[in-house]
C-alpha positions as CSV (number, residue, x, y, z in Angstrom):
1,M,96.3,86.8,100.2
2,Y,95.8,88.4,103.6
3,Y,95.1,92.1,104.1
4,R,95.6,94.6,106.8
5,L,97.2,97.9,107.8
6,A,100.6,98.4,107.6
7,T,102.5,99.5,110.8
8,M,105.8,101.0,111.6
9,D,107.1,96.8,112.0
10,D,106.4,96.8,107.9
11,L,108.4,99.5,106.9
12,T,111.6,98.0,106.3
13,E,110.1,95.1,104.3
14,I,107.5,97.9,102.4
15,C,111.1,100.1,101.4
16,N,113.1,97.1,100.3
17,M,109.8,95.9,97.8
18,I,109.3,99.4,96.5
19,E,113.4,99.8,96.0
20,A,113.1,96.2,93.9
21,A,110.3,97.7,92.1
22,K,111.6,100.7,91.3
23,Q,114.7,98.8,89.6
24,L,112.8,96.3,87.7
25,M,110.6,99.3,86.2
26,S,114.0,101.1,85.5
27,E,114.9,97.7,83.5
28,Q,111.6,98.1,81.8
29,G,112.1,101.5,80.8
30,I,109.6,102.5,83.1
31,E,110.8,105.7,84.8
32,Q,108.2,106.6,86.6
33,W,109.6,106.3,90.6
34,D,112.7,107.6,91.6
35,D,114.6,108.2,94.5
36,I,112.6,111.8,95.1
37,Y,108.8,109.4,95.2
38,P,108.0,107.7,96.5
39,V,110.3,106.8,99.4
40,C,110.2,105.7,102.9
41,E,108.9,109.0,104.7
42,D,105.7,108.9,102.1
43,F,104.8,105.0,103.5
44,E,105.9,106.3,107.2
45,E,103.2,109.0,106.6
46,D,101.1,106.9,105.1
47,I,101.3,104.2,108.0
48,N,100.6,107.3,110.3
49,K,97.3,108.6,108.5
50,K,96.1,104.8,108.6
51,T,95.8,104.9,105.0
52,M,98.2,102.3,104.0
53,F,97.4,98.2,103.5
54,V,99.8,95.3,103.2
55,V,99.1,92.3,101.3
56,M,100.4,89.1,102.5
57,D,100.7,85.8,101.3
58,D,102.0,83.2,104.1
59,V,105.3,84.8,105.1
60,Q,106.1,87.3,102.6
61,L,104.6,90.9,101.5
62,A,102.9,90.5,98.3
63,A,101.5,94.2,97.4
64,I,100.9,97.4,99.1
65,Y,98.3,100.3,98.4
66,V,97.0,103.3,100.1
67,I,93.4,104.6,99.9
68,S,92.0,108.0,101.2
69,E,90.1,111.0,100.2
70,E,93.3,113.0,99.2
71,C,94.5,114.1,96.1
72,D,96.7,116.5,94.1
73,D,95.0,119.4,93.1
74,E,95.1,118.3,89.4
75,Y,92.5,115.9,90.3
76,L,90.2,118.8,91.0
77,K,90.5,119.9,87.2
78,C,89.1,116.5,86.2
79,E,85.0,115.8,85.0
80,W,84.7,113.2,87.3
81,E,80.9,111.5,87.1
82,N,80.6,110.0,90.7
83,K,80.8,111.8,93.7
84,K,82.0,110.3,96.6
85,P,85.0,109.0,95.6
86,C,88.3,107.5,97.7
87,I,91.6,107.3,95.8
88,I,94.1,104.7,95.3
89,H,97.8,105.8,95.7
90,R,101.2,103.9,95.6
91,F,99.9,100.7,94.3
92,C,102.6,98.6,94.0
93,V,102.7,94.3,93.7
94,S,106.2,92.7,94.8
95,P,108.2,92.1,92.1
96,S,108.2,88.2,93.3
97,F,104.1,88.3,92.6
98,Q,104.0,90.1,89.7
99,N,102.4,87.9,86.5
100,K,100.3,86.2,89.1
101,G,96.8,87.5,88.9
102,I,97.9,89.6,92.3
103,G,97.7,92.7,90.7
104,A,93.9,92.5,89.6
105,T,93.3,90.2,92.8
106,V,94.2,93.4,95.2
107,L,92.3,95.6,92.9
108,N,89.0,93.6,93.2
109,H,89.5,93.6,97.2
110,I,90.1,97.3,97.0
111,E,87.0,97.8,95.1
112,K,85.0,95.7,97.7
113,Q,86.9,97.7,100.4
114,L,85.8,101.1,99.5
115,I,82.2,99.8,98.8
116,E,82.0,98.5,101.9
117,S,83.1,101.9,103.4
118,G,80.1,104.0,101.4
119,Y,82.4,105.3,98.3
120,D,80.2,105.5,94.9
121,S,83.4,105.5,92.7
122,V,87.7,104.9,93.0
123,R,89.9,106.7,91.2
124,L,93.6,106.9,90.4
125,D,96.5,108.2,88.6
126,V,98.6,106.3,86.2
127,F,101.4,106.6,84.2
128,T,101.1,106.8,80.3
129,K,104.4,104.8,79.7
130,N,103.7,102.4,82.2
131,P,101.8,99.6,79.6
132,Y,101.6,96.4,82.5
133,A,99.5,99.4,84.9
134,L,97.2,100.9,81.7
135,R,96.5,97.4,80.8
136,L,96.0,96.2,84.7
137,Y,92.8,99.1,84.7
138,D,91.8,99.3,81.4
139,K,91.1,95.1,81.8
140,N,89.1,95.9,85.2
141,G,86.8,98.9,83.8
142,Y,88.5,102.2,84.8
143,I,87.8,105.0,82.4
144,K,89.8,107.4,81.5
145,R,88.5,110.7,82.6
146,G,91.1,113.1,81.9
147,Y,95.6,113.6,82.4
148,A,97.6,115.2,84.5
149,D,101.0,116.5,83.8
150,W,103.9,115.7,86.6
151,R,107.3,115.8,86.7
152,K,107.9,112.5,84.9
153,G,105.4,113.1,82.6
154,R,101.7,112.7,81.5
155,F,99.6,110.7,83.8
156,L,96.0,109.2,83.2
157,L,93.5,110.2,85.6
158,M,91.1,107.4,86.2
159,E,87.6,106.4,87.6
160,K,85.9,103.1,88.1
161,K,82.2,103.3,89.8
162,L,81.6,101.1,92.3
163,E,78.2,99.3,93.0
164,R,77.2,96.7,95.8
165,I,77.0,93.4,94.2
166,A,76.2,91.3,97.3
167,D,75.9,91.4,101.2
168,S,77.8,88.9,101.6
169,I,81.4,90.2,100.7
170,D,84.0,89.0,103.0
171,L,86.7,91.4,103.2
172,R,89.2,89.6,105.8
173,I,90.3,92.8,106.7
174,H,92.4,92.8,110.4
175,Y,92.9,96.1,112.0
């Protein structure tokens, strides 16, 4: 897998992948994303802020994610344990790459990327009616810290403490 910052040239492919993911989630009874959120304008803003990353195999978009210090006010109501966090937003594995361990691989990469950037924890929110995402974060050591109630329902607020394991982390990120 190849990780890099997203560019405007990626926008159409990102939006197509997200539409396919929304369709699959809807078929699975997970009504988390819709035509209000997330939409192409969200991704365009992420690209302009240089916070969105794409994960590619040799030729195809496999996943996307956004990392930033920005968070909704609901995050401020939670009791967090760590002081220098970064937040994962809009993490999505392409439907054609799901059930192959890509989610865990990308999550591990994000954590290493954040360690190298000096963060001590990673935070995120996860829809309580998305069993696949809940299982991914639970298996990867994310701890429930609270919850938020948004337009689509209840979301868990989760955090994982990040610790530097070795100095020889190969991130293979290209800017």
